[in-house]
N, C-alpha and C positions, 0 to 999 in steps of 0.2 A: 793400461790394464794392470800393470805390475802392482802387487800389494793390495789389490782390491778384493773384496769378498766375491764369491761366485755370483750372488745376486746383482751386485754392482757391475760386474763384468758383463752379465747377461744384458742388463739395461743399456750398457754402452754399445754393444753390438747392434741391438735393436734400434738405438738412436741413430747410429750411422746409416743403417738401412733405411730408416724413415727419411733422413735428409736426402738420400739419393732418390727414393721413390717420389718424393714431393716435387721433383723437377720433371715436368713433362718432357719426354725424350723419345717420341715415336720416331722410328728410323726414317731418315738418317739423323742421329742425335748430334747436338752441338750446344755450346753456350753454358747455360746454368748448371747442368748436371756435371759438366767437366769442371766448372768453377768449384762445385761442392767437393768433388773428389780431390782436386788440387789442394783445397783448404784442409783436407784431412791428412794428406801425405806430406805437405811441406813441413809441418811441425815435427814430423818423425825423421827429418833429415834427408828427405828425398829431393833431388834435383828434378824438376818437372819440365818437360818440353811438350808443348802442344802445337799442332800444326794442322792445317786444313788441306785436304786433297780432293779437288772436285766437289766442293761443298760438304765433304765429310770431315768431321773433326776427329782427331786421334790424339792419344796421349802416351808418352813414354816417360816413366819416372824411374830413377835409379838412386839407390843409396849404396855408395861404394864401401866395401870392406877393405881390409888390408891388401896391399899390392900382391897380386898373385892368388888371391883367395878365390874360392869357388863362387859361381854366379847362378843363383836360382831365380826364375821368373814366374810370376803370377800373370795369367792372361785372361781376358774376358771382354765383355761389351756392355756399354751403357745404354745402347738403343733398345727399344722394346717394340713389340708389335702393337698395332692400333688396339685400343681397349674394347671397342665395340659397345653395344648398348646393353642396358639391363643390369648394371652394377648396383649392388645394395647401397654402396657409398661411392663418392667420386673416386675414379681409379687412381688419380694422382694426389689424393688426400689420404695419406697412409693412416690406418686406424687399427689399433689393437682391440680385438674382440675376443675375450677369453684368453686362450693361450696362443692365438694366431695373430700375425701381422698381415693385414690385407693391403693390397695395392698392386698396380701393374708393375711388374719387374721384381716383385718380392722373391720369386723363385728364379726367374730367368731374366737377368741374373744379378740384379742389384744386391740381393741378399748375400750372395756369395762374395761379391766385391767388398761389401761391408765386413764380412768375416775375414777376408784377406787383410784388410787394413787393421782390424783388431789384432790379427795374428802377428803382423810384423812389429807391432808395438811390444810384443813379448820376445822378440828375437834381438839379442844384443847387436849393436852396430858393428862390433868387431868380429862377429861370427862369420861374416862374408858379405858378398854383394847380393842385393835383392833388387829386383825391378818389377815394374807393372807395365804390361803391354795391353792397352785398353783402346778399343775402337768404338766408333759410333755407327758402324755399318756392318753388323753381323746379320741382323734380321732382314736386311734388304739385299741388294744385288751383291754385296761383299766384293765390290770391285776396287774401292778406294780406301778400304779400312786396313785390315791386318796385312794385306799385301803391301800397302804403302809403308806401314810400320816396319815390316821386315826389311824393306829397302833402306829405311832410315837407320835402323839398328845396324845393318851391315856397314853403312857409311860411317857410323860412329865407332865401329869396332867393338860394340858392347854385346856380343853374342853370348847368350846364356849357355850354361852347361846342361841344365834341365829346365823344363817348363811345365807348369800345371795350369790347365784351363778349367775354370770353375763352372762348367756347364752342369745343369741338374741331371745327374746320372743315376741317383738312387731311385729305387722303384717302390718298395713298400716300407723301408726303414732306412734312415740315414746310415750310409756306409755299406749297404748291401751290394753295390755294384760300382765298378770303375770302368772306364773305357780306355783300352790300350790300343785301339785302332778304330777305323771307320771305313765303311764301304765308299766307293767312289760314286759319282752321280753324273749322268749325261742325259740331256733332253734333246730329242731329235724331232724336227718338223718334216713331215712328208707331204708331197704334193704330186698329184697326177693331173696332167693337162688332157683335155678332150676337145670335142667340137660340139658346141651347142646346136640343138636342133629340135624339131617337133617329135614327140613320142610316136606319132603315127607314121613317121618316115625315118625309122632308125638307120636305114642305109645311107641317109644323108648326114648323119651325125656320128659322133664317137663318144660313147658314154664312159667317163673315167671311173665311175663308182665300182663296177665289177673288178677292174684292175686294182683299185685300192683295196677292195675286200680281199682279193687273192693275195696281195702283198701282205696285208695284216695277218691273214691266216698262216702264211709261211713264217712270219716273224713270231707269232704266238706259239707256233709249234717248236721253236728253237729250245733246246736245252743248253743253256750257256755253260753250265758246269754243275757239279754236285756238291759244291762247297769245299772248304778246307778245314784244317784242324781248328782255326780260329775264326773262320768266316762262314756264314750261312750261304746257300746257293745264290748266285746272282739272279735277279728277276727283271723281266721286261714287262712293262705295263702300258697299255694304250690309255692315254689320259684325255684325249679329245678327238672328236670327229666333226668335220665341218663340210657342208656342201652349200648351205645358204641359198637354197632354191625355193622361192615362194610359190612358184607355179606348179600346178599338177600335170601340165601337159608339155613340159619342156625338159629335154635332156640337158643336164648342166654342163658347163664348160670346164669345170675343174672340181676336184675333190681333195680334201686335206685331212690330215690326221697328225697327232702328236704322241710321241712315246717318251716314257721315262724309264731309264735303266739304272738300277742300283747294283753295282758290281763289286766283286771282291778282288783280292790281289792277284788273281789269275789273269786279269785283263787290264788294259789301259783304256781310257776314254777314246783315244784315237783309233785303237783297234776295233772297238765296238762300233764307232761311227762308220768306219770303213766297211764292216760287215753289213750293217744296215743299208749303207749306200749301194752296195752290190746287189742286194735283194731288191731295193727300190728300183734300180735301173733295169733289172730283169723284167719288171712289170711295167716298164715305161714311165717310172716316176723319178722324182728327185728327193734328196735328203739333205737337210741342213742341221748340223749338230752344234750344241753349246755344252761344253764340258764344265761342270761346276766344281769338280774336284776329283782327284785320284784316290784310289784306295791306299791305305797305309796301315802299318802295324808297328808298334813299339814292342818288340819281342819281350816276353816275360823275363825279368832279370833283376838287377840291382834296384832300378827305379821303382818297378811295380812292387817289389818286396818291401821297399822303404814305405811306400804308401800303405800297403796292406798292414804292416806292423803298426803304423801310426793310427790307422782306423781301428784296428783290433784293440789297441791300448786304451782308446777312449770310448769305444762302443761295445767291445766284446764280440764284434762280428768280424769274420774273415770274409772280405768282399769277393764277389765273383768278378773275374776278369772277362770283359766282354767287348765285342765290336758291333753290337746290335744298334738299331736306331738310325736316325738321320745323319746329317753331316754337321760339321761345326768348323770354326776357324782353325782347329787343330790340323785340318788338311793342308793349311799353309805353313803353320808354325813348325810342322815336322821337318821342313827344309832347313830350319835353324839348328835344331837340337832335338833330342828325344822328348816326346810330349805325351802326357797322359791327362785324361779328363776325370774330374771328380767334383761332385757338388751335391746340392740339395735334392729332395724328392721332386720328381717331375710330374706329379699327379695333376697339378693345377696350372702348369705353365701354358701360356697362350689362352687360358680360359677366362671366362667372366669370374669376378671375385677371386682372382689369384691370391694365394695366401701361403705363408710359411709359418711353421711352428717356431715360436721365439726360442724355445729350448734347443731346437735344431741349429739355429743361428749361432748360439753360444757354443754348442758342441762342435760345430764345423770350424769355428775360430780356433778352438783348442787343437783340433786335428791339423788344420793348416799350419799352426805354429810348430807343432811337432815335425811335420813334413819339412818345413823350411829349415828348421834347425838341423835336422838329420841330413838334408840334401846339401848343406853347406860344409859338412865334414868331408875332408878329402878321403877317398877310399883307402883303407888300410891304416889310417891314422888312429891313434888311441882316442877313445871317446871320453 
């Protein structure tokens, strides 16, 4: 990118994004899309390691700076959600229409990864160490992606000082929001056993449905908290009810339900699972929990100030620091080092005809380059 005109720079970022979008990579992703990224990084001086964990491909690439220099990491995912039906053009045939680049992953998040690659081309190799932490399993179960990458990074001893995840965090304009934390997530399956019988002879049966309804009523009445300075209140939602009784004259043998709790840093997933388990047992039921991630916060400070300054310099916007929304692989990466998320507008992610403004790709690349350069400066050192 160095020495090119702004228009040429813009075209390069869009070209990189097109090359990634053109590789079908419905989760779990592997193969061609990782080939494409490796081909972009290797000429920039990156040592690229790819490995497969339980059919999930992952990539760690590193360009080492001088001994003892700071280490800044870009992180993200190359897998995408299934495109679904009804696209104007083929979802993996990227197409520029007007000012927009269309294709599955344009926003979430191949466009951001393309901007990262374009950005590092503008960062001198002697500025410090830069790495890419890229998985093919973020949109899926996320069991063998970033978690496996973290293990590999620890084994290598290549732990970064700071990490930026390129999730689409902007809402109405590029740069208006960054995520400095996320709520945790736990799903809980509830089951109440009864005794099947004829509805005309209820004394010979045990209907589990009233007990499940009472259990859910007590759970729905819970006020988990009132939120914190940085987090909205935790919320518990009933997401499924199941009896599966096709007969009108039969009392069923069991009734089931499922909960989803999004929780802030006042709780842990285990504590909430235990709370629900106690209430379930009170009503004669059982609870089985799956914790997807814990709440975390990267407190406002040097890192968030660095990001805000870079965003304001390129866009004129002072971003809002937020913890809203769903979850991401930042919930794992926070165990390595301080982590913040920032990326493109999220309006079309996971939607039909997903699209990114080409100008946003170019602007994001400039912001990422600023962030990387500033993040590699040792605190207190002259700029």
